[in-house]
N, CA, C and O of each residue as an XYZ file, in Angstrom:
364
protein
N     -11.742     -3.579     66.124
C     -12.928     -3.881     66.822
C     -13.926     -4.211     66.009
O     -13.729     -3.336     65.166
N     -14.998     -4.898     65.545
C     -16.182     -5.035     65.193
C     -17.070     -4.833     64.906
O     -17.129     -3.618     65.097
N     -18.280     -5.230     64.397
C     -19.543     -4.460     64.575
C     -20.092     -4.442     66.215
O     -20.532     -3.555     66.946
N     -19.860     -5.694     66.356
C     -21.116     -6.521     67.074
C     -20.042     -5.921     69.108
O     -20.306     -5.733     70.296
N     -18.783     -5.901     68.057
C     -17.559     -5.321     69.883
C     -18.153     -4.310     69.798
O     -19.165     -4.713     70.372
N     -18.388     -3.258     69.544
C     -18.874     -1.794     69.440
C     -19.801     -1.746     69.717
O     -20.036     -0.683     70.291
N     -21.065     -2.726     69.592
C     -22.259     -2.247     70.599
C     -22.195     -2.939     71.793
O     -22.803     -2.479     72.760
N     -21.623     -3.871     71.886
C     -21.562     -4.249     73.595
C     -20.670     -3.014     74.048
O     -21.294     -2.368     74.890
N     -19.531     -2.514     73.802
C     -19.179     -1.897     74.698
C     -20.015     -0.016     74.530
O     -20.035      0.578     75.608
N     -20.335      0.405     73.883
C     -21.414      1.068     73.708
C     -22.534      0.632     75.125
O     -22.795      1.410     76.042
N     -23.084     -0.829     74.991
C     -23.857     -0.990     75.561
C     -23.753     -0.741     77.332
O     -24.640     -0.399     78.115
N     -22.406     -1.041     77.562
C     -21.858     -0.924     78.714
C     -21.572      0.268     79.477
O     -22.146      0.568     80.524
N     -20.534      1.029     78.833
C     -20.565      2.730     78.851
C     -22.408      3.315     79.124
O     -22.823      3.644     80.235
N     -23.058      3.321     78.159
C     -24.102      4.003     78.357
C     -25.405      3.013     79.608
O     -26.470      3.574     79.868
N     -25.118      1.711     80.178
C     -26.058      1.397     81.113
C     -27.092      0.661     80.336
O     -28.050      0.285     81.012
N     -27.109      0.438     79.363
C     -27.786     -0.224     78.976
C     -27.971     -1.839     77.746
O     -27.051     -2.514     77.284
N     -29.119     -1.975     77.583
C     -29.206     -3.479     77.112
C     -28.429     -3.633     75.626
O     -28.394     -2.669     74.862
N     -27.804     -4.931     75.274
C     -27.025     -4.613     73.996
C     -28.157     -4.711     72.961
O     -27.811     -4.325     71.845
N     -29.446     -5.142     73.065
C     -30.614     -5.370     72.020
C     -30.995     -3.550     71.518
O     -31.048     -3.090     70.378
N     -31.200     -2.868     72.793
C     -31.918     -1.648     72.456
C     -30.381     -0.944     71.924
O     -30.462     -0.215     70.935
N     -29.473     -1.075     72.335
C     -27.959     -0.258     71.884
C     -27.783     -0.550     70.076
O     -27.484      0.388     69.337
N     -28.048     -2.154     69.464
C     -28.080     -2.191     68.141
C     -29.328     -1.973     67.760
O     -29.444     -2.503     66.656
N     -30.325     -1.478     68.077
C     -31.385     -0.869     67.407
C     -30.977      0.473     67.447
O     -31.387      1.067     66.450
N     -30.365      1.145     68.168
C     -29.793      2.677     68.235
C     -28.795      2.888     66.624
O     -28.875      3.542     65.585
N     -27.986      1.987     67.185
C     -26.804      2.220     65.706
C     -27.168      1.995     64.891
O     -27.195      2.804     63.963
N     -27.695      0.645     64.790
C     -28.672      0.556     63.145
C     -29.136      1.045     62.818
O     -29.329      0.810     61.625
N     -30.024      2.534     63.528
C     -31.300      2.955     63.007
C     -29.989      4.357     62.262
O     -29.981      4.899     61.157
N     -28.987      4.531     63.545
C     -28.024      6.046     63.635
C     -27.337      5.587     61.868
O     -27.201      6.349     60.910
N     -27.061      4.309     61.940
C     -26.226      4.213     60.445
C     -27.115      4.072     59.111
O     -26.661      4.494     58.048
N     -28.222      3.552     59.170
C     -29.610      4.025     58.736
C     -29.993      5.283     58.057
O     -30.493      5.559     56.966
N     -29.519      6.046     59.242
C     -29.951      7.189     59.034
C     -28.833      8.465     58.453
O     -29.280      9.560     58.113
N     -27.405      8.158     58.403
C     -26.315      8.086     57.662
C     -26.345      7.653     55.900
O     -26.190      8.411     54.943
N     -26.473      6.907     55.903
C     -26.825      5.930     54.882
C     -27.944      6.880     53.943
O     -27.722      7.669     53.024
N     -29.008      6.523     54.475
C     -29.963      7.778     53.557
C     -29.716      9.005     53.317
O     -30.219      9.384     52.260
N     -29.080      9.857     53.937
C     -28.768     11.099     54.047
C     -27.682     11.025     52.664
O     -27.755     11.792     51.703
N     -26.724      9.966     52.816
C     -25.846     10.701     51.853
C     -26.420      9.859     50.202
O     -26.095     10.156     49.053
N     -27.363      8.752     50.694
C     -27.843      8.382     49.117
C     -29.101      9.488     48.421
O     -29.552      9.330     47.286
N     -29.514     10.559     49.326
C     -29.557     11.971     48.807
C     -28.855     13.026     48.594
O     -29.344     14.017     48.052
N     -27.170     12.940     49.131
C     -26.704     13.908     48.156
C     -26.044     14.505     49.552
O     -24.920     14.997     49.460
N     -26.683     14.481     50.809
C     -26.808     15.371     51.806
C     -25.420     15.056     52.592
O     -24.790     14.004     52.478
N     -25.136     15.924     53.236
C     -23.376     15.949     54.296
C     -24.003     16.074     55.727
O     -24.601     17.019     56.241
N     -23.669     14.780     56.234
C     -23.888     15.055     57.575
C     -22.576     14.833     58.314
O     -21.732     13.952     58.148
N     -22.631     16.274     59.525
C     -21.602     16.575     60.716
C     -22.221     16.000     62.060
O     -23.325     16.201     62.568
N     -21.088     15.175     62.491
C     -21.293     14.898     63.474
C     -20.149     15.710     64.674
O     -19.158     15.125     65.112
N     -20.566     17.263     65.097
C     -19.860     17.754     65.652
C     -18.548     16.889     67.092
O     -18.915     16.124     67.983
N     -17.448     17.249     66.903
C     -16.657     16.844     67.554
C     -16.007     15.051     66.965
O     -15.051     14.436     67.437
N     -16.874     14.648     65.901
C     -16.039     13.723     65.173
C     -15.742     13.388     64.093
O     -14.807     12.627     63.845
N     -16.813     14.123     62.910
C     -16.666     13.883     61.778
C     -17.355     14.393     60.617
O     -18.527     14.647     60.892
N     -17.028     14.649     59.339
C     -17.923     14.831     58.506
C     -18.194     13.866     57.217
O     -17.241     13.734     56.450
N     -19.333     13.222     56.928
C     -19.414     12.332     55.820
C     -20.479     12.700     54.897
O     -21.645     13.079     55.009
N     -19.322     12.349     53.539
C     -20.363     13.328     52.549
C     -20.389     12.264     51.351
O     -20.659     11.093     51.618
N     -20.177     12.564     50.341
C     -20.833     11.982     49.077
C     -19.755     12.494     48.508
O     -19.764     13.717     48.641
N     -18.349     11.905     47.634
C     -17.516     12.215     46.882
C     -17.783     11.923     45.811
O     -18.667     11.080     45.660
N     -16.923     12.684     44.289
C     -17.050     12.306     42.732
C     -15.737     11.894     42.626
O     -14.771     12.533     43.044
N     -15.689     10.474     41.882
C     -14.072     10.535     41.185
C     -14.990     10.858     39.585
O     -16.163     10.774     39.221
N     -13.718     11.244     38.977
C     -13.908     11.869     37.604
C     -13.635     10.571     36.901
O     -12.859      9.679     37.244
N     -14.577     10.647     35.639
C     -14.441      9.366     34.576
C     -12.260      9.101     34.423
O     -11.427      9.793     35.008
N     -12.087      8.388     33.849
C     -10.663      8.090     34.142
C     -10.362      7.158     32.697
O     -11.412      6.769     32.185
N      -9.134      6.752     31.982
C      -8.759      6.116     31.117
C      -8.156      4.941     32.413
O      -7.660      5.447     33.419
N      -8.249      3.167     32.294
C      -7.289      2.237     32.918
C      -7.082      1.379     32.056
O      -7.342      1.682     30.891
N      -6.628      0.240     32.313
C      -6.031     -0.639     31.792
C      -6.308     -1.857     32.838
O      -6.199     -1.926     34.062
N      -6.748     -2.869     31.750
C      -6.679     -4.591     31.782
C      -6.163     -4.930     32.112
O      -5.105     -4.824     31.493
N      -6.060     -5.729     33.360
C      -4.300     -6.258     33.998
C      -4.154     -7.503     32.795
O      -3.158     -7.691     32.096
N      -5.239     -8.168     32.770
C      -5.082     -9.388     31.650
C      -5.010     -9.505     30.094
O      -4.565    -10.312     29.278
N      -5.671     -8.291     30.082
C      -5.484     -8.127     28.243
C      -4.760     -6.793     27.974
O      -4.970     -6.332     26.852
N      -3.923     -6.058     28.805
C      -3.141     -4.841     28.730
C      -3.891     -3.646     27.567
O      -3.476     -2.671     26.941
N      -5.321     -4.426     27.720
C      -6.498     -2.977     26.598
C      -6.924     -2.127     27.716
O      -7.261     -2.372     28.875
N      -6.775     -0.759     26.831
C      -7.222      0.385     27.751
C      -8.788      0.233     27.884
O      -9.600     -0.292     27.122
N      -8.895      0.659     28.704
C     -10.890      0.498     29.136
C     -11.393      2.079     29.708
O     -10.579      2.893     30.145
N     -12.387      2.255     29.648
C     -13.089      3.524     30.355
C     -13.343      3.222     31.530
O     -13.720      2.054     31.624
N     -13.288      3.972     32.829
C     -13.796      4.174     34.017
C     -14.823      5.264     34.196
O     -14.552      6.460     34.309
N     -15.938      4.775     34.210
C     -16.979      6.199     34.186
C     -16.678      6.957     35.630
O     -15.919      6.673     36.557
N     -17.535      7.961     35.429
C     -17.435      8.602     36.919
C     -18.499      7.978     37.790
O     -19.671      7.721     37.515
N     -17.628      7.744     39.212
C     -18.719      7.578     39.987
C     -18.927      8.223     41.602
O     -18.221      9.214     41.789
N     -19.604      7.898     42.540
C     -19.671      8.514     43.658
C     -19.159      7.645     44.215
O     -18.935      6.525     43.756
N     -18.864      8.111     45.454
C     -18.202      7.185     46.752
C     -18.479      7.758     47.688
O     -18.884      8.897     47.459
N     -18.423      7.314     49.234
C     -18.807      7.719     50.289
C     -17.637      8.133     51.005
O     -16.922      7.181     51.320
N     -17.138      9.490     51.430
C     -15.873      9.298     52.536
C     -16.440     10.219     53.477
O     -17.501     10.842     53.432
N     -14.950     10.163     54.890
C     -15.113     10.860     56.093
C     -13.921     11.641     56.127
O     -12.765     11.254     55.961
N     -14.382     12.887     56.382
C     -12.800     13.528     57.112
C     -13.143     13.994     58.885
O     -14.053     14.744     59.237
N     -12.372     13.470     59.591
C     -12.253     13.068     60.968
C     -11.979     14.928     61.030
O     -11.501     15.698     60.198
N     -12.599     15.168     62.574
C     -12.419     16.689     62.779
C     -11.410     16.490     63.668
O     -11.130     15.409     64.187
N     -10.480     18.268     63.970
C      -9.898     17.955     65.026
C      -9.565     17.530     66.395
O      -8.529     17.440     67.055
N     -11.003     17.265     66.611
C     -11.042     17.148     68.183
C     -10.751     15.434     67.631
O      -9.561     15.173     67.807
N     -11.439     14.368     67.089
C     -11.189     13.447     66.893
C      -9.738     12.682     66.650
O      -9.403     11.617     67.169
N      -8.918     13.533     65.684
C      -7.180     13.842     65.472
C      -6.386     13.940     66.267
O      -5.312     13.342     66.340
N      -7.143     15.259     67.453
C      -6.405     15.638     68.798
C      -6.155     14.254     69.502
O      -5.114     13.865     70.033
N      -7.793     13.375     69.335
C      -8.009     12.449     70.382
C      -6.748     11.061     70.324
O      -6.183     10.534     71.282
N      -6.558     10.671     68.453
C      -6.082      9.775     68.202
C      -4.524     10.130     68.199
O      -3.792      9.334     67.613
N      -4.052     11.052     68.692
C      -2.477     11.169     68.423
C      -2.213     11.270     69.768
O      -1.037     11.522     70.030
N      -3.039     11.135     70.785
C      -2.516     10.949     71.847
C      -1.974     12.041     72.703
O      -1.450     11.775     73.784
């Protein structure tokens, strides 16, 4: 499902226009993004938790030259599904 399909489905379920739904969905995603950028965790009860995870620095290999390279520590967004969501997906 693409974002436009998601917006259309939410608009139909909520009984509001797609334009209003797009504004709300975009705003919600912006709030989540801004919170993660500040290093905060976002928990949506019954759905899951968005958080920033750290990947430690490591050594890698350039596949073209076979030279060893240093890959620095990075921060990446992560998502952990709630047990409610996991149970819903299991069917």
